[in-house]
HTML snippet that shows the backbone in 3Dmol.js (N, CA, C, O; Angstrom):
<script src="https://3Dmol.org/build/3Dmol-min.js"></script>
<div id="view" style="width:600px;height:400px;position:relative"></div>
<script>
const pdb = `
ATOM      1  N   MET A   1     -37.612  14.210  41.024  1.00  0.00           N
ATOM      2  CA  MET A   1     -38.751  14.190  40.280  1.00  0.00           C
ATOM      3  C   MET A   1     -40.039  13.727  41.397  1.00  0.00           C
ATOM      4  O   MET A   1     -39.839  12.866  42.253  1.00  0.00           O
ATOM      5  N   LYS A   2     -41.150  14.319  41.269  1.00  0.00           N
ATOM      6  CA  LYS A   2     -42.258  13.879  42.209  1.00  0.00           C
ATOM      7  C   LYS A   2     -42.862  12.626  41.740  1.00  0.00           C
ATOM      8  O   LYS A   2     -42.649  12.207  40.602  1.00  0.00           O
ATOM      9  N   GLU A   3     -43.628  12.004  42.604  1.00  0.00           N
ATOM     10  CA  GLU A   3     -44.186  10.604  42.359  1.00  0.00           C
ATOM     11  C   GLU A   3     -45.078  10.814  41.034  1.00  0.00           C
ATOM     12  O   GLU A   3     -45.031  10.084  40.044  1.00  0.00           O
ATOM     13  N   GLN A   4     -45.910  11.958  41.200  1.00  0.00           N
ATOM     14  CA  GLN A   4     -47.066  12.214  40.141  1.00  0.00           C
ATOM     15  C   GLN A   4     -46.301  12.453  38.706  1.00  0.00           C
ATOM     16  O   GLN A   4     -46.907  12.166  37.674  1.00  0.00           O
ATOM     17  N   ASP A   5     -45.165  12.901  38.656  1.00  0.00           N
ATOM     18  CA  ASP A   5     -44.515  13.116  37.555  1.00  0.00           C
ATOM     19  C   ASP A   5     -43.661  12.020  36.856  1.00  0.00           C
ATOM     20  O   ASP A   5     -43.264  12.160  35.700  1.00  0.00           O
ATOM     21  N   ARG A   6     -43.402  10.941  37.599  1.00  0.00           N
ATOM     22  CA  ARG A   6     -42.860   9.727  37.009  1.00  0.00           C
ATOM     23  C   ARG A   6     -43.703   9.064  36.063  1.00  0.00           C
ATOM     24  O   ARG A   6     -44.897   8.958  36.344  1.00  0.00           O
ATOM     25  N   PRO A   7     -43.227   8.556  34.879  1.00  0.00           N
ATOM     26  CA  PRO A   7     -43.859   7.749  34.072  1.00  0.00           C
ATOM     27  C   PRO A   7     -44.360   6.400  34.723  1.00  0.00           C
ATOM     28  O   PRO A   7     -43.689   5.759  35.532  1.00  0.00           O
ATOM     29  N   ARG A   8     -45.441   6.094  34.338  1.00  0.00           N
ATOM     30  CA  ARG A   8     -45.904   4.701  35.041  1.00  0.00           C
ATOM     31  C   ARG A   8     -45.989   3.632  33.910  1.00  0.00           C
ATOM     32  O   ARG A   8     -46.256   3.847  32.727  1.00  0.00           O
ATOM     33  N   ALA A   9     -45.710   2.436  34.504  1.00  0.00           N
ATOM     34  CA  ALA A   9     -45.904   1.200  33.473  1.00  0.00           C
ATOM     35  C   ALA A   9     -47.399   1.145  33.218  1.00  0.00           C
ATOM     36  O   ALA A   9     -48.197   1.610  34.033  1.00  0.00           O
ATOM     37  N   THR A  10     -47.787   0.552  32.039  1.00  0.00           N
ATOM     38  CA  THR A  10     -49.061   0.468  31.862  1.00  0.00           C
ATOM     39  C   THR A  10     -49.225  -0.920  31.252  1.00  0.00           C
ATOM     40  O   THR A  10     -48.197  -1.564  31.046  1.00  0.00           O
ATOM     41  N   SER A  11     -50.566  -1.521  30.899  1.00  0.00           N
ATOM     42  CA  SER A  11     -50.631  -2.824  30.324  1.00  0.00           C
ATOM     43  C   SER A  11     -51.341  -2.593  29.194  1.00  0.00           C
ATOM     44  O   SER A  11     -52.127  -3.446  28.782  1.00  0.00           O
ATOM     45  N   LYS A  12     -51.131  -1.264  28.471  1.00  0.00           N
ATOM     46  CA  LYS A  12     -51.907  -1.126  27.252  1.00  0.00           C
ATOM     47  C   LYS A  12     -51.176  -1.954  26.199  1.00  0.00           C
ATOM     48  O   LYS A  12     -49.949  -2.058  26.224  1.00  0.00           O
ATOM     49  N   PRO A  13     -52.063  -2.640  25.120  1.00  0.00           N
ATOM     50  CA  PRO A  13     -51.451  -3.376  24.158  1.00  0.00           C
ATOM     51  C   PRO A  13     -50.131  -2.520  23.586  1.00  0.00           C
ATOM     52  O   PRO A  13     -50.138  -1.291  23.528  1.00  0.00           O
ATOM     53  N   GLY A  14     -49.140  -3.243  23.224  1.00  0.00           N
ATOM     54  CA  GLY A  14     -48.133  -2.665  22.286  1.00  0.00           C
ATOM     55  C   GLY A  14     -47.150  -1.829  23.259  1.00  0.00           C
ATOM     56  O   GLY A  14     -46.087  -1.487  22.741  1.00  0.00           O
ATOM     57  N   GLN A  15     -47.358  -1.474  24.532  1.00  0.00           N
ATOM     58  CA  GLN A  15     -46.527  -0.566  25.269  1.00  0.00           C
ATOM     59  C   GLN A  15     -45.580  -1.377  25.735  1.00  0.00           C
ATOM     60  O   GLN A  15     -44.461  -0.866  25.766  1.00  0.00           O
ATOM     61  N   THR A  16     -45.691  -2.784  26.211  1.00  0.00           N
ATOM     62  CA  THR A  16     -44.620  -3.636  26.794  1.00  0.00           C
ATOM     63  C   THR A  16     -43.719  -3.933  25.789  1.00  0.00           C
ATOM     64  O   THR A  16     -42.575  -4.192  26.163  1.00  0.00           O
ATOM     65  N   ALA A  17     -44.006  -3.966  24.345  1.00  0.00           N
ATOM     66  CA  ALA A  17     -42.950  -4.439  23.508  1.00  0.00           C
ATOM     67  C   ALA A  17     -42.308  -3.258  23.088  1.00  0.00           C
ATOM     68  O   ALA A  17     -41.214  -3.367  22.533  1.00  0.00           O
ATOM     69  N   ALA A  18     -42.806  -2.156  23.260  1.00  0.00           N
ATOM     70  CA  ALA A  18     -42.099  -0.851  22.955  1.00  0.00           C
ATOM     71  C   ALA A  18     -41.155  -0.645  24.141  1.00  0.00           C
ATOM     72  O   ALA A  18     -40.021  -0.323  23.788  1.00  0.00           O
ATOM     73  N   LEU A  19     -41.334  -0.748  25.407  1.00  0.00           N
ATOM     74  CA  LEU A  19     -40.596  -0.635  26.522  1.00  0.00           C
ATOM     75  C   LEU A  19     -39.471  -1.510  26.311  1.00  0.00           C
ATOM     76  O   LEU A  19     -38.347  -1.013  26.382  1.00  0.00           O
ATOM     77  N   ALA A  20     -39.629  -2.993  26.011  1.00  0.00           N
ATOM     78  CA  ALA A  20     -38.678  -3.945  25.674  1.00  0.00           C
ATOM     79  C   ALA A  20     -37.690  -3.566  24.516  1.00  0.00           C
ATOM     80  O   ALA A  20     -36.484  -3.800  24.599  1.00  0.00           O
ATOM     81  N   GLU A  21     -38.243  -2.999  23.490  1.00  0.00           N
ATOM     82  CA  GLU A  21     -37.434  -2.534  22.463  1.00  0.00           C
ATOM     83  C   GLU A  21     -36.620  -1.383  22.653  1.00  0.00           C
ATOM     84  O   GLU A  21     -35.581  -1.280  22.001  1.00  0.00           O
ATOM     85  N   ARG A  22     -37.024  -0.340  23.617  1.00  0.00           N
ATOM     86  CA  ARG A  22     -36.176   0.730  24.084  1.00  0.00           C
ATOM     87  C   ARG A  22     -35.027   0.199  25.107  1.00  0.00           C
ATOM     88  O   ARG A  22     -33.865   0.606  25.104  1.00  0.00           O
ATOM     89  N   ALA A  23     -35.449  -0.575  25.796  1.00  0.00           N
ATOM     90  CA  ALA A  23     -34.496  -1.292  26.747  1.00  0.00           C
ATOM     91  C   ALA A  23     -33.377  -1.869  25.889  1.00  0.00           C
ATOM     92  O   ALA A  23     -32.191  -1.597  26.078  1.00  0.00           O
ATOM     93  N   GLU A  24     -33.828  -2.684  24.933  1.00  0.00           N
ATOM     94  CA  GLU A  24     -32.751  -3.347  23.994  1.00  0.00           C
ATOM     95  C   GLU A  24     -31.919  -2.365  23.342  1.00  0.00           C
ATOM     96  O   GLU A  24     -30.722  -2.640  23.264  1.00  0.00           O
ATOM     97  N   GLU A  25     -32.313  -1.301  22.872  1.00  0.00           N
ATOM     98  CA  GLU A  25     -31.726  -0.184  22.285  1.00  0.00           C
ATOM     99  C   GLU A  25     -30.607   0.327  23.249  1.00  0.00           C
ATOM    100  O   GLU A  25     -29.409   0.338  22.968  1.00  0.00           O
ATOM    101  N   ARG A  26     -31.190   0.771  24.485  1.00  0.00           N
ATOM    102  CA  ARG A  26     -30.004   1.196  25.525  1.00  0.00           C
ATOM    103  C   ARG A  26     -28.879   0.180  25.740  1.00  0.00           C
ATOM    104  O   ARG A  26     -27.695   0.492  25.860  1.00  0.00           O
ATOM    105  N   ARG A  27     -29.387  -1.124  25.779  1.00  0.00           N
ATOM    106  CA  ARG A  27     -28.149  -1.994  25.927  1.00  0.00           C
ATOM    107  C   ARG A  27     -27.179  -2.091  24.836  1.00  0.00           C
ATOM    108  O   ARG A  27     -26.015  -2.447  25.022  1.00  0.00           O
ATOM    109  N   ARG A  28     -27.649  -1.782  23.733  1.00  0.00           N
ATOM    110  CA  ARG A  28     -26.808  -1.777  22.331  1.00  0.00           C
ATOM    111  C   ARG A  28     -25.807  -0.846  22.544  1.00  0.00           C
ATOM    112  O   ARG A  28     -24.644  -1.107  22.234  1.00  0.00           O
ATOM    113  N   ARG A  29     -26.187   0.411  23.134  1.00  0.00           N
ATOM    114  CA  ARG A  29     -25.471   1.733  23.003  1.00  0.00           C
ATOM    115  C   ARG A  29     -24.546   1.732  24.331  1.00  0.00           C
ATOM    116  O   ARG A  29     -23.594   2.512  24.381  1.00  0.00           O
ATOM    117  N   MET A  30     -24.805   0.918  25.330  1.00  0.00           N
ATOM    118  CA  MET A  30     -24.067   0.937  26.486  1.00  0.00           C
ATOM    119  C   MET A  30     -22.694   0.633  26.203  1.00  0.00           C
ATOM    120  O   MET A  30     -22.411  -0.205  25.347  1.00  0.00           O
ATOM    121  N   THR A  31     -21.652   1.370  26.982  1.00  0.00           N
ATOM    122  CA  THR A  31     -20.245   0.811  26.881  1.00  0.00           C
ATOM    123  C   THR A  31     -19.816   0.848  28.151  1.00  0.00           C
ATOM    124  O   THR A  31     -19.996   1.778  28.937  1.00  0.00           O
ATOM    125  N   ALA A  32     -19.126  -0.378  28.404  1.00  0.00           N
ATOM    126  CA  ALA A  32     -18.525  -0.652  29.757  1.00  0.00           C
ATOM    127  C   ALA A  32     -17.047  -0.948  29.788  1.00  0.00           C
ATOM    128  O   ALA A  32     -16.432  -1.255  28.767  1.00  0.00           O
ATOM    129  N   HIS A  33     -16.556  -0.862  30.837  1.00  0.00           N
ATOM    130  CA  HIS A  33     -15.135  -1.285  31.031  1.00  0.00           C
ATOM    131  C   HIS A  33     -14.728  -1.717  32.349  1.00  0.00           C
ATOM    132  O   HIS A  33     -15.015  -0.974  33.287  1.00  0.00           O
ATOM    133  N   VAL A  34     -14.053  -2.887  32.596  1.00  0.00           N
ATOM    134  CA  VAL A  34     -13.526  -3.263  33.902  1.00  0.00           C
ATOM    135  C   VAL A  34     -12.136  -2.971  34.060  1.00  0.00           C
ATOM    136  O   VAL A  34     -11.284  -3.595  33.428  1.00  0.00           O
ATOM    137  N   ALA A  35     -11.838  -1.990  34.927  1.00  0.00           N
ATOM    138  CA  ALA A  35     -10.506  -1.301  35.288  1.00  0.00           C
ATOM    139  C   ALA A  35      -9.857  -2.195  36.415  1.00  0.00           C
ATOM    140  O   ALA A  35     -10.480  -2.609  37.393  1.00  0.00           O
ATOM    141  N   ALA A  36      -8.476  -2.449  36.141  1.00  0.00           N
ATOM    142  CA  ALA A  36      -7.654  -3.066  37.206  1.00  0.00           C
ATOM    143  C   ALA A  36      -7.385  -2.232  38.334  1.00  0.00           C
ATOM    144  O   ALA A  36      -7.069  -2.714  39.422  1.00  0.00           O
ATOM    145  N   ASN A  37      -7.517  -0.740  38.085  1.00  0.00           N
ATOM    146  CA  ASN A  37      -7.223   0.071  39.299  1.00  0.00           C
ATOM    147  C   ASN A  37      -7.769   1.377  38.973  1.00  0.00           C
ATOM    148  O   ASN A  37      -8.327   1.544  37.888  1.00  0.00           O
ATOM    149  N   TRP A  38      -7.653   2.345  39.844  1.00  0.00           N
ATOM    150  CA  TRP A  38      -8.440   3.863  39.720  1.00  0.00           C
ATOM    151  C   TRP A  38      -7.773   4.303  38.708  1.00  0.00           C
ATOM    152  O   TRP A  38      -8.436   4.697  37.749  1.00  0.00           O
ATOM    153  N   ARG A  39      -6.331   4.360  38.633  1.00  0.00           N
ATOM    154  CA  ARG A  39      -5.915   5.125  37.521  1.00  0.00           C
ATOM    155  C   ARG A  39      -6.425   4.541  36.028  1.00  0.00           C
ATOM    156  O   ARG A  39      -6.851   5.271  35.133  1.00  0.00           O
ATOM    157  N   GLU A  40      -6.332   3.469  35.963  1.00  0.00           N
ATOM    158  CA  GLU A  40      -6.751   2.813  34.522  1.00  0.00           C
ATOM    159  C   GLU A  40      -8.357   3.245  34.267  1.00  0.00           C
ATOM    160  O   GLU A  40      -8.772   3.436  33.124  1.00  0.00           O
ATOM    161  N   ALA A  41      -9.193   3.374  35.418  1.00  0.00           N
ATOM    162  CA  ALA A  41     -10.604   3.724  35.183  1.00  0.00           C
ATOM    163  C   ALA A  41     -10.596   5.268  34.811  1.00  0.00           C
ATOM    164  O   ALA A  41     -11.385   5.681  33.960  1.00  0.00           O
ATOM    165  N   GLU A  42      -9.826   6.002  35.360  1.00  0.00           N
ATOM    166  CA  GLU A  42      -9.774   7.422  35.046  1.00  0.00           C
ATOM    167  C   GLU A  42      -9.266   7.678  33.687  1.00  0.00           C
ATOM    168  O   GLU A  42      -9.801   8.597  33.067  1.00  0.00           O
ATOM    169  N   ASP A  43      -8.204   6.929  33.056  1.00  0.00           N
ATOM    170  CA  ASP A  43      -7.743   7.074  31.726  1.00  0.00           C
ATOM    171  C   ASP A  43      -8.917   6.558  30.810  1.00  0.00           C
ATOM    172  O   ASP A  43      -9.257   7.162  29.793  1.00  0.00           O
ATOM    173  N   TRP A  44      -9.430   5.549  31.191  1.00  0.00           N
ATOM    174  CA  TRP A  44     -10.620   5.020  30.168  1.00  0.00           C
ATOM    175  C   TRP A  44     -11.685   5.935  30.093  1.00  0.00           C
ATOM    176  O   TRP A  44     -12.271   6.045  29.016  1.00  0.00           O
ATOM    177  N   ASP A  45     -12.079   6.701  31.189  1.00  0.00           N
ATOM    178  CA  ASP A  45     -12.952   7.601  31.391  1.00  0.00           C
ATOM    179  C   ASP A  45     -12.899   8.891  30.535  1.00  0.00           C
ATOM    180  O   ASP A  45     -13.798   9.393  29.861  1.00  0.00           O
ATOM    181  N   LEU A  46     -11.530   9.333  30.741  1.00  0.00           N
ATOM    182  CA  LEU A  46     -11.121  10.317  30.107  1.00  0.00           C
ATOM    183  C   LEU A  46     -11.120  10.193  28.269  1.00  0.00           C
ATOM    184  O   LEU A  46     -11.513  11.046  27.473  1.00  0.00           O
ATOM    185  N   ASP A  47     -10.607   8.998  28.015  1.00  0.00           N
ATOM    186  CA  ASP A  47     -10.349   8.665  26.663  1.00  0.00           C
ATOM    187  C   ASP A  47     -11.940   8.728  26.122  1.00  0.00           C
ATOM    188  O   ASP A  47     -12.305   9.377  25.142  1.00  0.00           O
ATOM    189  N   PHE A  48     -12.788   7.921  26.965  1.00  0.00           N
ATOM    190  CA  PHE A  48     -14.342   7.777  26.419  1.00  0.00           C
ATOM    191  C   PHE A  48     -15.007   8.921  26.137  1.00  0.00           C
ATOM    192  O   PHE A  48     -15.689   9.003  25.115  1.00  0.00           O
ATOM    193  N   TRP A  49     -14.887   9.933  27.006  1.00  0.00           N
ATOM    194  CA  TRP A  49     -15.674  11.303  26.839  1.00  0.00           C
ATOM    195  C   TRP A  49     -14.884  12.157  25.778  1.00  0.00           C
ATOM    196  O   TRP A  49     -15.466  12.951  25.039  1.00  0.00           O
ATOM    197  N   GLN A  50     -13.618  11.964  25.747  1.00  0.00           N
ATOM    198  CA  GLN A  50     -12.987  12.788  24.705  1.00  0.00           C
ATOM    199  C   GLN A  50     -13.404  12.386  23.328  1.00  0.00           C
ATOM    200  O   GLN A  50     -13.444  13.215  22.419  1.00  0.00           O
ATOM    201  N   ARG A  51     -13.745  11.006  23.139  1.00  0.00           N
ATOM    202  CA  ARG A  51     -14.317  10.447  21.784  1.00  0.00           C
ATOM    203  C   ARG A  51     -15.604  10.917  21.557  1.00  0.00           C
ATOM    204  O   ARG A  51     -16.000  10.866  20.392  1.00  0.00           O
ATOM    205  N   GLN A  52     -16.561  11.493  22.658  1.00  0.00           N
ATOM    206  CA  GLN A  52     -17.848  11.738  22.473  1.00  0.00           C
ATOM    207  C   GLN A  52     -17.836  13.203  21.802  1.00  0.00           C
ATOM    208  O   GLN A  52     -16.904  13.979  22.014  1.00  0.00           O
ATOM    209  N   GLY A  53     -18.868  13.513  21.027  1.00  0.00           N
ATOM    210  CA  GLY A  53     -18.978  14.751  20.453  1.00  0.00           C
ATOM    211  C   GLY A  53     -19.419  15.859  21.460  1.00  0.00           C
ATOM    212  O   GLY A  53     -19.744  15.462  22.579  1.00  0.00           O
ATOM    213  N   ALA A  54     -19.465  17.093  21.225  1.00  0.00           N
ATOM    214  CA  ALA A  54     -19.806  18.061  22.213  1.00  0.00           C
ATOM    215  C   ALA A  54     -21.499  18.080  22.565  1.00  0.00           C
ATOM    216  O   ALA A  54     -21.977  18.592  23.578  1.00  0.00           O
ATOM    217  N   GLU A  55     -22.277  17.397  21.478  1.00  0.00           N
ATOM    218  CA  GLU A  55     -23.608  17.325  21.984  1.00  0.00           C
ATOM    219  C   GLU A  55     -23.796  16.461  22.777  1.00  0.00           C
ATOM    220  O   GLU A  55     -24.640  16.771  23.618  1.00  0.00           O
ATOM    221  N   ALA A  56     -23.222  15.142  22.922  1.00  0.00           N
ATOM    222  CA  ALA A  56     -23.304  14.079  23.892  1.00  0.00           C
ATOM    223  C   ALA A  56     -22.777  14.421  25.128  1.00  0.00           C
ATOM    224  O   ALA A  56     -23.344  14.056  26.158  1.00  0.00           O
ATOM    225  N   ARG A  57     -21.659  15.143  25.151  1.00  0.00           N
ATOM    226  CA  ARG A  57     -21.129  15.493  26.421  1.00  0.00           C
ATOM    227  C   ARG A  57     -21.974  16.592  27.035  1.00  0.00           C
ATOM    228  O   ARG A  57     -21.984  16.633  28.266  1.00  0.00           O
ATOM    229  N   LEU A  58     -22.688  17.491  26.363  1.00  0.00           N
ATOM    230  CA  LEU A  58     -23.653  18.317  26.983  1.00  0.00           C
ATOM    231  C   LEU A  58     -24.775  17.705  27.385  1.00  0.00           C
ATOM    232  O   LEU A  58     -25.223  17.919  28.511  1.00  0.00           O
ATOM    233  N   SER A  59     -25.428  16.791  26.443  1.00  0.00           N
ATOM    234  CA  SER A  59     -26.499  15.973  27.191  1.00  0.00           C
ATOM    235  C   SER A  59     -26.218  15.229  28.247  1.00  0.00           C
ATOM    236  O   SER A  59     -27.042  15.205  29.161  1.00  0.00           O
ATOM    237  N   ALA A  60     -25.010  14.471  28.350  1.00  0.00           N
ATOM    238  CA  ALA A  60     -24.794  13.791  29.743  1.00  0.00           C
ATOM    239  C   ALA A  60     -24.925  14.761  30.703  1.00  0.00           C
ATOM    240  O   ALA A  60     -25.739  14.491  31.585  1.00  0.00           O
ATOM    241  N   LEU A  61     -24.243  16.025  30.802  1.00  0.00           N
ATOM    242  CA  LEU A  61     -24.119  16.940  31.702  1.00  0.00           C
ATOM    243  C   LEU A  61     -25.596  17.584  32.137  1.00  0.00           C
ATOM    244  O   LEU A  61     -25.851  17.927  33.291  1.00  0.00           O
ATOM    245  N   VAL A  62     -26.440  17.682  31.121  1.00  0.00           N
ATOM    246  CA  VAL A  62     -27.787  18.041  31.594  1.00  0.00           C
ATOM    247  C   VAL A  62     -28.639  16.899  32.201  1.00  0.00           C
ATOM    248  O   VAL A  62     -29.597  17.111  32.944  1.00  0.00           O
ATOM    249  N   ALA A  63     -28.266  15.826  31.871  1.00  0.00           N
ATOM    250  CA  ALA A  63     -28.948  14.427  32.227  1.00  0.00           C
ATOM    251  C   ALA A  63     -28.385  14.430  33.832  1.00  0.00           C
ATOM    252  O   ALA A  63     -29.199  14.250  34.737  1.00  0.00           O
ATOM    253  N   LEU A  64     -27.171  14.612  34.085  1.00  0.00           N
ATOM    254  CA  LEU A  64     -26.659  14.553  35.509  1.00  0.00           C
ATOM    255  C   LEU A  64     -27.318  15.634  36.361  1.00  0.00           C
ATOM    256  O   LEU A  64     -27.768  15.302  37.458  1.00  0.00           O
ATOM    257  N   ARG A  65     -27.416  16.923  35.943  1.00  0.00           N
ATOM    258  CA  ARG A  65     -27.921  18.094  36.585  1.00  0.00           C
ATOM    259  C   ARG A  65     -29.518  17.797  36.926  1.00  0.00           C
ATOM    260  O   ARG A  65     -30.064  18.109  37.985  1.00  0.00           O
ATOM    261  N   ASN A  66     -30.063  17.220  35.961  1.00  0.00           N
ATOM    262  CA  ASN A  66     -31.549  16.815  36.062  1.00  0.00           C
ATOM    263  C   ASN A  66     -31.596  15.814  37.103  1.00  0.00           C
ATOM    264  O   ASN A  66     -32.338  15.992  38.070  1.00  0.00           O
ATOM    265  N   ASP A  67     -30.916  14.833  37.007  1.00  0.00           N
ATOM    266  CA  ASP A  67     -30.889  13.707  38.200  1.00  0.00           C
ATOM    267  C   ASP A  67     -30.516  14.255  39.544  1.00  0.00           C
ATOM    268  O   ASP A  67     -31.061  13.852  40.572  1.00  0.00           O
ATOM    269  N   LEU A  68     -29.629  15.133  39.533  1.00  0.00           N
ATOM    270  CA  LEU A  68     -29.342  15.851  41.040  1.00  0.00           C
ATOM    271  C   LEU A  68     -30.428  16.642  41.536  1.00  0.00           C
ATOM    272  O   LEU A  68     -30.656  16.650  42.746  1.00  0.00           O
ATOM    273  N   ALA A  69     -31.245  17.426  40.594  1.00  0.00           N
ATOM    274  CA  ALA A  69     -32.197  18.259  40.928  1.00  0.00           C
ATOM    275  C   ALA A  69     -33.407  17.416  41.401  1.00  0.00           C
ATOM    276  O   ALA A  69     -34.172  17.838  42.268  1.00  0.00           O
ATOM    277  N   ALA A  70     -33.559  16.171  40.784  1.00  0.00           N
ATOM    278  CA  ALA A  70     -34.602  15.430  41.012  1.00  0.00           C
ATOM    279  C   ALA A  70     -34.381  14.728  42.635  1.00  0.00           C
ATOM    280  O   ALA A  70     -35.295  14.619  43.451  1.00  0.00           O
ATOM    281  N   ILE A  71     -33.144  14.355  42.833  1.00  0.00           N
ATOM    282  CA  ILE A  71     -32.742  13.909  44.202  1.00  0.00           C
ATOM    283  C   ILE A  71     -32.927  14.774  45.294  1.00  0.00           C
ATOM    284  O   ILE A  71     -33.357  14.437  46.397  1.00  0.00           O
ATOM    285  N   ARG A  72     -32.539  16.065  44.896  1.00  0.00           N
ATOM    286  CA  ARG A  72     -32.431  17.151  45.986  1.00  0.00           C
ATOM    287  C   ARG A  72     -33.821  17.649  46.263  1.00  0.00           C
ATOM    288  O   ARG A  72     -34.163  18.080  47.364  1.00  0.00           O
ATOM    289  N   GLY A  73     -34.642  17.566  45.165  1.00  0.00           N
ATOM    290  CA  GLY A  73     -36.014  18.340  45.290  1.00  0.00           C
ATOM    291  C   GLY A  73     -36.087  19.432  43.999  1.00  0.00           C
ATOM    292  O   GLY A  73     -35.080  19.984  43.555  1.00  0.00           O
ATOM    293  N   THR A  74     -37.205  19.610  43.568  1.00  0.00           N
ATOM    294  CA  THR A  74     -37.449  20.640  42.505  1.00  0.00           C
ATOM    295  C   THR A  74     -36.896  21.957  42.806  1.00  0.00           C
ATOM    296  O   THR A  74     -36.540  22.679  41.875  1.00  0.00           O
ATOM    297  N   GLY A  75     -36.803  22.291  43.874  1.00  0.00           N
ATOM    298  CA  GLY A  75     -36.461  23.667  44.188  1.00  0.00           C
ATOM    299  C   GLY A  75     -34.999  23.869  44.907  1.00  0.00           C
ATOM    300  O   GLY A  75     -34.556  24.979  45.204  1.00  0.00           O
ATOM    301  N   ALA A  76     -34.417  22.811  45.106  1.00  0.00           N
ATOM    302  CA  ALA A  76     -33.059  22.690  45.682  1.00  0.00           C
ATOM    303  C   ALA A  76     -31.950  23.312  44.636  1.00  0.00           C
ATOM    304  O   ALA A  76     -31.890  23.002  43.446  1.00  0.00           O
ATOM    305  N   ALA A  77     -31.235  24.086  45.189  1.00  0.00           N
ATOM    306  CA  ALA A  77     -29.946  24.646  44.299  1.00  0.00           C
ATOM    307  C   ALA A  77     -29.032  23.761  44.394  1.00  0.00           C
ATOM    308  O   ALA A  77     -28.888  23.119  45.435  1.00  0.00           O
ATOM    309  N   LEU A  78     -28.190  23.563  43.220  1.00  0.00           N
ATOM    310  CA  LEU A  78     -27.048  22.802  43.017  1.00  0.00           C
ATOM    311  C   LEU A  78     -25.827  23.551  43.550  1.00  0.00           C
ATOM    312  O   LEU A  78     -25.856  24.781  43.589  1.00  0.00           O
ATOM    313  N   ASP A  79     -24.836  22.921  43.932  1.00  0.00           N
ATOM    314  CA  ASP A  79     -23.491  23.417  44.084  1.00  0.00           C
ATOM    315  C   ASP A  79     -23.113  24.283  43.127  1.00  0.00           C
ATOM    316  O   ASP A  79     -23.195  23.922  41.953  1.00  0.00           O
ATOM    317  N   GLY A  80     -22.662  25.499  43.434  1.00  0.00           N
ATOM    318  CA  GLY A  80     -22.135  26.326  42.174  1.00  0.00           C
ATOM    319  C   GLY A  80     -23.188  27.279  41.839  1.00  0.00           C
ATOM    320  O   GLY A  80     -22.858  28.405  41.467  1.00  0.00           O
ATOM    321  N   ASP A  81     -24.343  26.976  41.924  1.00  0.00           N
ATOM    322  CA  ASP A  81     -25.436  27.858  41.482  1.00  0.00           C
ATOM    323  C   ASP A  81     -25.626  29.022  42.600  1.00  0.00           C
ATOM    324  O   ASP A  81     -25.690  28.871  43.820  1.00  0.00           O
ATOM    325  N   ASP A  82     -25.703  30.307  41.799  1.00  0.00           N
ATOM    326  CA  ASP A  82     -25.887  31.546  42.543  1.00  0.00           C
ATOM    327  C   ASP A  82     -27.248  31.860  42.579  1.00  0.00           C
ATOM    328  O   ASP A  82     -27.633  32.874  43.161  1.00  0.00           O
TER     329      ASP A  82
END
`;
const viewer = $3Dmol.createViewer("view");
viewer.addModel(pdb, "pdb");
viewer.setStyle({}, {cartoon: {color: "spectrum"}});
viewer.zoomTo();
viewer.render();
</script>
């Protein structure tokens, strides 16, 4: 994402409260796990994603692709793209 495309923090009344509310909502939705080893982490990850619906999995995939495109630059091809 280019600098000019990034959302910017503003000091308009009410926006600070709205940002705080959205941040709190994200914290409530977050799921975390501390694994003792890689195998346990992989098992937990697989179980987590299998519990998610198809829409959530697709949304996560699209978000990852968008993040990769932003990191590599808007015109960069991703691995596997022809």
